[in-house]
Structure formats: structure tokens, C-alpha cells
C-alpha positions in Angstrom: 67.1 131.4 122.9 67.8 128.8 120.3 66.1 125.6 121.1 68.1 122.4 120.4 66.0 120.0 118.2 65.7 117.4 120.9 64.8 119.7 123.8 61.6 121.8 124.0 61.5 125.1 125.8 61.6 124.6 129.6 59.3 126.3 132.1 61.1 128.1 134.9 61.4 125.5 137.7 59.6 122.8 135.7 60.2 120.1 133.1 60.1 120.5 129.4 57.2 122.4 127.8 55.3 120.0 125.5 54.8 120.6 121.9 51.3 120.5 120.4 50.6 117.8 117.8 52.0 118.4 114.3 48.5 119.2 112.9 48.1 122.0 115.5 51.6 123.4 114.9 51.0 123.4 111.2 47.9 125.6 111.5 50.1 128.6 112.1 52.8 128.0 109.5 54.1 125.2 107.3 56.4 123.6 109.9 55.4 120.1 108.7 57.7 120.7 105.7 60.7 121.4 108.0 63.3 118.8 108.7 62.5 119.2 112.4 59.0 120.6 112.8 59.3 121.1 116.6 62.5 123.1 116.2 61.0 125.2 113.4 57.9 125.9 115.6 60.1 126.8 118.6 62.4 129.0 116.6 59.6 130.9 115.1 57.8 131.4 118.4 61.0 132.6 120.0 61.7 135.0 117.1 58.1 136.4 117.6 58.7 136.8 121.3 61.9 138.8 120.7 60.0 141.0 118.2 57.3 141.8 120.7 59.8 142.4 123.5 61.8 144.7 121.2 58.8 146.9 120.7 58.3 147.5 124.4 59.7 150.5 126.3 63.0 149.9 128.1 61.3 150.2 131.5 58.5 147.7 130.8 57.8 145.2 133.5 55.7 142.1 133.2 54.8 142.2 136.9 51.0 142.6 137.4 50.5 143.2 133.6 47.6 141.6 131.7 48.6 140.5 128.2 46.5 138.9 125.4 47.8 136.9 122.4 44.8 137.4 120.1 44.6 134.4 117.8 47.2 132.4 119.8 46.7 129.1 118.1 48.3 126.3 120.1 50.6 128.8 121.9 53.5 129.2 119.4 54.4 132.5 120.9 52.8 132.3 124.3 54.9 129.2 125.2 58.0 131.5 125.3 56.4 133.7 128.0 55.9 131.0 130.6 58.4 132.5 133.1 56.8 135.9 132.8 53.4 134.3 133.3 54.5 133.7 136.9 54.3 137.5 137.6 51.7 138.6 135.1 48.5 137.4 133.5 49.1 135.9 130.1 45.9 135.2 128.1 45.4 133.6 124.8 42.3 133.3 122.7 41.5 131.7 119.3 38.5 130.5 117.4 40.1 127.1 116.9 38.6 124.7 119.5 41.4 122.1 119.1 44.2 124.6 119.7 42.5 126.1 122.8 41.7 122.6 124.2 45.3 121.6 123.8 46.6 124.7 125.5 44.1 124.3 128.3 45.2 120.8 128.9 49.0 121.3 128.7 49.9 124.9 129.5 47.0 126.2 131.7 48.0 127.3 134.3 50.1 129.4 134.1 48.4 130.6 130.8 44.8 131.6 130.7 43.0 130.6 127.5 39.6 130.8 126.0 37.7 130.4 122.7 36.5 133.5 121.1 33.8 133.7 118.5 34.2 134.7 114.9 33.1 138.2 115.9 33.4 140.4 119.0 33.1 140.8 121.9 35.8 139.4 124.1 34.6 138.6 127.6 37.0 140.9 129.5 35.8 144.4 130.6 36.9 147.7 129.0 40.5 148.5 129.6 41.5 145.1 130.9 44.7 144.4 129.0 48.0 146.3 129.1 49.3 144.7 125.9 47.7 142.8 123.0 49.4 141.3 120.1 47.9 139.6 117.0 50.4 137.7 114.9 49.1 137.2 111.3 45.4 137.1 112.5 44.2 139.9 110.3 45.6 138.0 107.3 42.6 135.7 107.8 40.0 138.0 109.2 38.7 139.6 106.0 35.1 140.5 106.8 35.1 141.6 110.4 38.6 143.1 110.8 37.4 146.6 111.7 35.0 145.2 114.3 37.9 143.3 115.9 40.2 146.3 115.8 37.6 148.3 117.6 37.1 145.5 120.1 40.8 145.2 120.8 40.9 148.9 121.4 38.0 148.6 123.8 39.8 145.9 125.8 43.0 147.9 126.1 43.9 150.1 129.0 43.9 153.8 128.0 47.7 154.0 128.0 48.3 150.4 126.6 49.7 149.2 123.4 48.8 146.7 120.7 50.7 145.3 117.8 49.3 143.4 114.8 51.0 141.8 111.8 49.6 140.4 108.6 51.3 138.4 105.9 52.2 140.4 102.9 49.9 139.5 100.0 51.5 138.7 96.6 
């Protein structure tokens, strides 16, 4: 869904979804250099959403699923799953206090968010999540990446899936 520059994404049955302040949006990409930073932020989040959905099996349903956006920032991708959060549990975590505080104040509920530490563990029990994604998190986790991969594996249901990306290094 392309987002017109003057209209943020809308929640199902609600008003516009607010955008985080520019400094929080810029922590997950250089949107501050864009002609319209909110549009750039929304477009990238929607593209990431499409990429995640495209990886799922055709019979996937969000109903009663538990999903984690590991390293969610201020919700660049999660904001595009608000309608699905009405039928499933959508979680986001990040080490950045300001991003989680903003999400907690503006998009929780329906999203569930928490601060995670620089190293494991996550507070959820073994096998809690049905899907975990981590968008460009492991680009920044250089010392404890293997601990985090093991932790994400622990937090996944036995049949579940995870996807992670990292920026290509020059």
C-alpha cells in the first residue's frame, strides 16, 4: 500500500497511525535526507512488511499467532501489521529506550513492546513465538550474534520460522 505523503497509515477502524519523531525514524535508515521523511519511512516499512508476508506459506493465518519483531526500533515495520494485531499477538523489542517508550505511548495496545538487554535472554518462555523477524539487526550485533541466534531459536515454537537480514558490507 503506497502511503500518500500527507496521510500516515491508518489503523483498522481508527484514526491515523502517528509517526515517531524524525530522530527515531532516522535511527533505522537515513530518512532525514528524504524530501518527505514520513513517506520514506512508511514506504520502507510497507516494503518490509510485503517481504515478510511473501516468505510465509500460502495458508498462513495471523489468528492466534505470536510474532516478534526483534530490533523493532520505533515500529517502522510493526506499524504496518496493526490490523493483524487485532487477531494475533504482535511483539516488538529493542535495546533503544526512546524507541520503545514512543511505541509504548503511541501504538500499545495493540502492539506489545519491551526493552531487551544487549544480550540474551528474552523474557518469553521456550517456544513462545510462531514467527520472528530481525531486519538489519545483525548488521549491528557484532559480538553476541551467535548468542542471539540461539536465543531466537529457543523462543521459537518447534515448527516456527525466523527471518533475519543484514546490510551488505562494502
